[in-house]
NUMI-954410 format. One record per atom (N, C-alpha, C): residue number from 1; residue in three letters; x, y, z. Coordinates in Angstrom, 1 decimal. Atoms other than C-alpha are relative to their C-alpha. Layout:
<sites>
<NUM ALA <X Y Z>>
...
</sites>
This chain:
<sites>
<1 HIS <0.8 -1.2 0.0>>
<1 HIS <0.0 0.0 0.0>>
<1 HIS <0.9 1.2 0.0>>
<2 GLY <-0.7 -1.3 0.0>>
<2 GLY <1.3 3.4 -1.0>>
<2 GLY <1.2 0.2 -0.9>>
<3 ASN <-1.1 -0.1 1.0>>
<3 ASN <4.1 2.6 -3.5>>
<3 ASN <-0.6 0.6 -1.3>>
<4 VAL <0.8 -0.5 1.1>>
<4 VAL <1.9 2.8 -6.6>>
<4 VAL <-1.3 -0.7 0.0>>
<5 ALA <1.3 0.6 0.2>>
<5 ALA <-1.7 2.1 -7.4>>
<5 ALA <0.2 -1.2 -1.0>>
<6 GLU <-0.1 1.1 0.9>>
<6 GLU <-2.3 -1.2 -9.2>>
<6 GLU <-1.0 -0.1 -1.1>>
<7 TRP <1.0 0.4 1.1>>
<7 TRP <-3.8 -1.9 -12.6>>
<7 TRP <-0.6 -1.3 0.3>>
<8 CYS <0.7 1.3 -0.1>>
<8 CYS <-6.3 -4.7 -12.5>>
<8 CYS <-0.5 -0.5 -1.4>>
<9 GLN <0.4 0.6 1.2>>
<9 GLN <-7.4 -7.0 -15.2>>
<9 GLN <-1.5 0.4 -0.4>>
<10 ASP <1.4 -0.2 0.3>>
<10 ASP <-11.1 -6.2 -14.9>>
<10 ASP <-0.3 1.4 -0.6>>
<11 TRP <0.5 -1.2 0.4>>
<11 TRP <-12.9 -3.5 -16.8>>
<11 TRP <-0.8 0.7 1.1>>
<12 TYR <0.7 -0.7 -1.1>>
<12 TYR <-14.4 -0.8 -14.6>>
<12 TYR <-1.5 0.0 -0.3>>
<13 GLY <1.4 0.0 0.1>>
<13 GLY <-18.1 -1.0 -14.0>>
<13 GLY <-0.7 0.0 1.4>>
<14 ALA <0.7 0.0 -1.3>>
<14 ALA <-20.7 -0.7 -11.3>>
<14 ALA <-0.1 -1.4 0.6>>
<15 TYR <0.2 1.3 -0.7>>
<15 TYR <-20.9 -3.4 -8.7>>
<15 TYR <-1.5 -0.4 0.0>>
<16 GLN <1.3 0.6 -0.1>>
<16 GLN <-23.9 -5.7 -8.6>>
<16 GLN <-0.5 0.2 1.4>>
<17 ILE <0.6 -0.2 -1.3>>
<17 ILE <-26.3 -5.3 -5.7>>
<17 ILE <0.2 -1.2 0.9>>
<18 ALA <-0.1 1.2 -0.7>>
<18 ALA <-26.1 -8.9 -4.7>>
<18 ALA <1.5 -0.2 0.5>>
<19 GLU <-1.4 0.2 -0.5>>
<19 GLU <-23.1 -10.0 -2.5>>
<19 GLU <0.6 -1.2 -0.8>>
<20 ILE <-0.7 1.0 0.9>>
<20 ILE <-20.6 -11.9 -4.7>>
<20 ILE <1.4 -0.1 0.5>>
<21 ASN <-1.4 0.2 -0.4>>
<21 ASN <-17.2 -13.4 -3.7>>
<21 ASN <0.8 0.1 -1.3>>
<22 ASN <-0.9 -0.2 1.2>>
<22 ASN <-14.5 -12.2 -6.2>>
<22 ASN <-0.8 0.3 -1.2>>
<23 PRO <0.8 -0.4 1.2>>
<23 PRO <-16.8 -10.3 -8.6>>
<23 PRO <0.9 0.3 -1.2>>
<24 LYS <-0.7 -0.3 1.3>>
<24 LYS <-15.7 -10.0 -12.2>>
<24 LYS <-0.6 1.3 -0.6>>
<25 GLY <0.5 -1.2 0.6>>
<25 GLY <-16.0 -6.7 -14.1>>
<25 GLY <-0.8 -0.4 -1.3>>
<26 PRO <0.7 0.2 1.2>>
<26 PRO <-17.9 -6.2 -17.3>>
<26 PRO <0.9 -0.7 -1.1>>
<27 ALA <-0.8 0.7 1.1>>
<27 ALA <-16.8 -8.1 -20.5>>
<27 ALA <0.9 1.0 -0.8>>
<28 SER <-0.7 -1.1 0.8>>
<28 SER <-15.6 -4.8 -22.1>>
<28 SER <-0.2 1.3 0.7>>
<29 GLY <0.2 -1.3 -0.5>>
<29 GLY <-15.3 -1.2 -21.4>>
<29 GLY <1.1 1.0 -0.5>>
<30 SER <-1.0 -0.9 0.4>>
<30 SER <-13.1 1.9 -21.8>>
<30 SER <1.0 0.3 1.1>>
<31 HIS <-0.9 -0.3 -1.2>>
<31 HIS <-11.5 2.1 -18.3>>
<31 HIS <0.3 -1.4 0.7>>
<32 LYS <-0.4 1.1 -0.8>>
<32 LYS <-9.6 -0.5 -16.3>>
<32 LYS <-0.1 0.4 1.5>>
<33 VAL <0.0 -0.2 -1.4>>
<33 VAL <-9.9 -0.9 -12.5>>
<33 VAL <1.4 0.3 0.5>>
<34 ILE <-1.2 -0.3 -0.7>>
<34 ILE <-7.2 0.7 -10.4>>
<34 ILE <-0.2 -0.2 1.5>>
<35 ARG <0.2 0.3 -1.4>>
<35 ARG <-6.8 -0.5 -6.8>>
<35 ARG <1.2 0.6 0.8>>
<36 GLY <-1.0 -0.5 -1.0>>
<36 GLY <-5.0 1.0 -3.8>>
<36 GLY <0.3 1.5 -0.3>>
<37 GLY <-0.4 -1.4 0.1>>
<37 GLY <-3.2 4.3 -3.7>>
<37 GLY <1.5 0.0 -0.3>>
<38 CYS <-1.4 -0.2 0.2>>
<38 CYS <0.3 5.7 -4.4>>
<38 CYS <0.6 0.9 0.9>>
<39 TRP <-0.8 -0.9 -0.9>>
<39 TRP <3.0 7.7 -2.7>>
<39 TRP <-0.5 1.4 0.0>>
<40 ALA <0.4 -1.3 0.1>>
<40 ALA <1.4 10.9 -3.8>>
<40 ALA <-1.5 0.2 0.5>>
<41 ASP <1.4 0.0 -0.5>>
<41 ASP <-2.1 10.1 -2.4>>
<41 ASP <0.0 0.2 1.6>>
<42 GLY <0.2 -0.1 -1.4>>
<42 GLY <-3.4 10.9 1.1>>
<42 GLY <-0.3 -1.3 0.6>>
<43 GLY <0.1 1.3 -0.7>>
<43 GLY <-3.6 8.2 3.7>>
<43 GLY <-1.4 -0.7 -0.2>>
<44 ILE <1.4 0.6 0.1>>
<44 ILE <-7.4 7.6 3.2>>
<44 ILE <0.0 -0.9 -1.3>>
<45 TYR <0.1 0.8 1.2>>
<45 TYR <-6.6 6.2 -0.3>>
<45 TYR <1.0 -1.2 0.0>>
<46 LEU <-1.0 1.1 -0.1>>
<46 LEU <-3.8 3.8 0.8>>
<46 LEU <-0.5 -1.2 0.6>>
<47 ARG <0.7 1.3 -0.4>>
<47 ARG <-5.9 0.7 1.1>>
<47 ARG <-0.4 -0.7 -1.2>>
<48 SER <0.3 0.8 1.1>>
<48 SER <-6.7 -2.2 -1.2>>
<48 SER <-1.5 0.2 -0.4>>
<49 ALA <1.4 -0.2 0.3>>
<49 ALA <-10.4 -1.3 -1.0>>
<49 ALA <-0.3 1.2 -0.9>>
<50 ASN <0.1 -1.2 0.9>>
<50 ASN <-9.8 2.0 -2.8>>
<50 ASN <0.0 -0.4 -1.4>>
<51 ARG <0.2 0.4 1.3>>
<51 ARG <-11.1 1.6 -6.3>>
<51 ARG <-0.2 1.2 -0.9>>
<52 GLY <0.2 -1.1 1.0>>
<52 GLY <-10.8 3.9 -9.3>>
<52 GLY <0.0 -0.6 -1.4>>
<53 ALA <0.0 0.4 1.4>>
<53 ALA <-10.7 3.8 -13.1>>
<53 ALA <1.0 0.8 -0.8>>
<54 GLN <-1.0 -0.7 0.8>>
<54 GLN <-8.1 4.7 -15.7>>
<54 GLN <-0.1 -0.6 -1.4>>
<55 LYS <-0.1 0.6 1.4>>
<55 LYS <-8.0 4.3 -19.5>>
<55 LYS <1.4 -0.7 -0.1>>
<56 PRO <-1.2 0.8 0.2>>
<56 PRO <-5.4 1.6 -20.4>>
<56 PRO <1.1 0.8 -0.7>>
<57 THR <-1.0 -0.8 0.8>>
<57 THR <-3.6 4.1 -22.7>>
<57 THR <0.5 1.2 0.8>>
<58 ASP <-0.4 -1.2 -0.8>>
<58 ASP <-3.2 6.7 -19.9>>
<58 ASP <0.9 -0.4 1.2>>
<59 ALA <-0.9 0.4 -1.1>>
<59 ALA <-0.4 5.1 -17.9>>
<59 ALA <0.8 1.2 0.5>>
<60 ASN <-0.9 -1.1 -0.5>>
<60 ASN <1.7 7.3 -15.6>>
<60 ASN <0.8 -0.6 1.2>>
<61 GLU <-0.9 0.5 -1.0>>
<61 GLU <4.2 7.1 -12.8>>
<61 GLU <-0.6 -0.4 1.4>>
<62 TYR <0.8 0.3 -1.2>>
<62 TYR <1.5 6.6 -10.1>>
<62 TYR <-0.7 -1.4 0.0>>
<63 ILE <0.7 1.3 0.2>>
<63 ILE <0.2 3.3 -11.5>>
<63 ILE <1.0 -1.1 -0.4>>
<64 GLY <-0.9 1.1 0.3>>
<64 GLY <2.0 -0.1 -11.6>>
<64 GLY <-0.9 -1.2 -0.2>>
<65 PHE <0.7 1.2 0.0>>
<65 PHE <1.0 -3.7 -11.8>>
<65 PHE <0.8 -1.1 0.7>>
<66 ARG <-0.6 1.1 -0.7>>
<66 ARG <1.7 -7.0 -10.0>>
<66 ARG <-0.1 -1.2 -0.9>>
<67 LEU <-0.1 1.3 0.8>>
<67 LEU <2.9 -10.1 -11.8>>
<67 LEU <-0.5 -1.1 0.9>>
<68 VAL <0.6 1.1 -0.7>>
<68 VAL <1.0 -13.2 -10.8>>
<68 VAL <0.4 -1.3 -0.8>>
<69 ARG <-0.3 1.2 0.6>>
<69 ARG <2.2 -16.7 -11.5>>
<69 ARG <-0.8 -1.1 0.7>>
<70 LYS <0.8 1.1 -0.6>>
<70 LYS <-0.1 -19.7 -11.0>>
<70 LYS <1.0 -1.1 0.4>>
<71 LYS <-0.8 1.0 -0.6>>
<71 LYS <1.5 -22.3 -8.8>>
<71 LYS <-0.5 -1.4 -0.6>>
<72 LYS <0.3 1.3 0.6>>
<72 LYS <1.7 -25.8 -10.5>>
<72 LYS <-0.2 -1.0 1.0>>
</sites>
C-alpha cells in the first residue's frame, strides 16, 4: 500500500447489488480498474479497497501492476 496504485485485469463498471465473492467486471469497457493508492495520495486512499478507473492508454508514474504466476 502506498508505493503505486495497481492496474487490475477487470474493466471498470458498477458493482452488482447482490453479495458476490470475487466479482468480475464487465466483459468490455473503456477504463480498467485501479486499486490502492500511491505515494502521492493521502492516507485515506492507501488501502486495497480503494477503487478507481483509468484508461489503459493513460499510464503514468503513479500506477503499476503486480505479476502473478499460477502455482503448478
